[in-house]
N, C-alpha and C positions, 0 to 999 in steps of 0.2 A: 594599229592599236584598236581601232574601231572594230576590227574583225575579231579581236580577242574579247572585247566587251560583248559583242554580239554572240560569240560562242559561249561565253560565260553566262550570259542572260538565258540563252537557250538551254544550257546545261542546268542552270538553277530552275528554270521553268519546268524542264523535264523532271528534275528531282522533286520539285514541289508537286507536279502533276502525279508522279508515281507515288509520292507520299499520300496525296489526297485519294488516289485510286486504291492504295493499300489500306488506308483508313476506312474507305467505303466498303471494300471487300471484308475487312475485319468486322466492321459494324454489321454488315449483312449476314456474315457467317455467325456472329454472336447472336443476332436476332433469331436466325434459324435454329441455332443451338438452344436458345432459351425457349423457343416454341416447342422444340422436340423434347426438351427436359420437362416442360410443363405438361405436354401430352403424356410423357412417360409417367410422371407423378400421378396424373389423373387416372391413367390406365392401371397403374400399380394400386392406387387407392380403390378403384373399382374392383380389381381382382381380389384385393385383401378383403373388401366388404363381402364379395361373393364367397370367398373361402371361410370367412367368419360365419356367414349365414349357413353354409354347408356344414361347418363344424357344429353350429348350434343345432341344426336339423339332425345331424348325426348323433349328437349328444342326446337330443330329445328322443330320437328313435331308439337309442341304446337304453334310455330310461324306460321307454314304453316296452321294449323287449324284456328288460329285467322285471318290470312290473307284471307283464303278461306271464313270464316264467314263474314269478312268485305266486301269482293267482292260480296258475295251472298246478303248481306244486301243492298249493292250499286245497284246491279242488280234489286233487289226487288223494291227499291226506283224508279229506272228508269222505271221498268215495270208498277208501279203504275201511272206514269205520261204519259204512252202511251195511245192512240196515240198522236203524237205531230203534231201541225199545224204550218206551216211556211208561211209567206208572203214575197215574194221576188220581188223587194227590199222592205224591211220593211217600209221605209219612204214614199213610194208612195201610201200607203193605209191609209185612215182615220179610226179612231177608230170605228165609226159607221158602216163603210163598213166591217171592220174585224168582228165585232159582227154579222152583217147580214150574211156574208159568212159562219161563223161558224155555225150559227143557221140553215140556209137554205141549205147549201151544206155539210159541214164537218160532223156535227152531224148525219144527216140522212144517209149519205154515210157510215159512220162507223157502225151505227146500222144495216143497211141493210146487209152489208157484214158480220157482226158478226152473224146475223141470218143464213147466208149462210155458216158459219163455216170458214170464212176468216177474219183473224185478221189484221186490218190496223195498221201499225206501225207509218207511217208519211204521211202527205200530204203537198205538197208545192203548194201554189197558187201564180200565177204571172199574171200581167196584160198582155193582148194580144195586142201587139202594131202593128200588121200587119193589112192590110186592110181586112175587112170582118165584119160579123155581130156579132162576139163573143167578149166577154169582158175579159175572163180569160182563162189561161192555168192551168189545174189541173194535178198534178202528185202525184199519191198515190202509196205507197210502203207497201207491205204486209209482214207478219212474215215469210211466205214461200219463201221470196226473189223474188216474182213476182212484176210486176210494171203495173200500169194502168194509161195511160196518156190520157187526153181528153180536148176538148175545152168546155167552158160553159158560159152561160149568153148571152142572145141576146139583142142587143142594142134596139130592138123594143119591148122587153118584160122585164119589170123590176121586175117580180116576183122572179126570180132567184132560185126557188125551184128545187133542184136536183131531178132527178128520174132515176131509172135504165133503162138500155136498154138490153132487153133479147132476145134470139133467138126465144123463144116461149113467151107466155104470162107470165109476171112476177107474182110470188106469194108473198104475204106479210103475215107475222104473224099477229095475232090479236093485239098483243102488239104494233107492229110497226105501224099498221093501226091506232090505237088509239093515239099513240104518234105523228105520222106524217101524219095526214089526208091530208095535202096539197101535200105531195109527192105522195100519192096514187091517189089523184085527178089529179095532173099534169101528172102522168104516164098514167092514163086512158084516159085523153084528147089526149095525144100524140099517144097512142095506137089506139084510134078510128080514128084519122086523118090518121095514117099510114095504117090502114086496110080498109079505105073507098074504095069502088070499087073492093075489093077482093072477 
């Protein structure tokens, strides 16, 4: 009987030992699982934070692109309206006078300078209020930020056609000559007068 008790005690010891070993393994695996789960949660949180940051950056970039596109479209719209013509002060010019100045001064001035590779951005026309033979003060501003100011229109001559003043003889393109024969004629007349007796 003692043998059976000894076997039973060994068996119980074995079962208790296996139970304790199983509990230890379970605890150890559970601890490892919790560590892995914690690491996974941290990595997931880090990745989510990175994704959110990238999404924010992408959203900001999209906003910047949209803003840049909008600004570009706005600039293109402005460029399509260039060059601009201003009359200062606006109320001192009749509509017919504005149309005549645009046709006889502004349009040929812009076309001539475009042929010369100079882009006029704006021109401001003012009445000339001081004593003298001139009617208008012209201020032209170019894309390269240069400025050309001059007096125009003689009280004794109502033709008003603008013509260029060149160091040597001015040259006109065929297209300009066909579009503005009055300018070419006015220039030639002034050139001949200036060169009489030379």
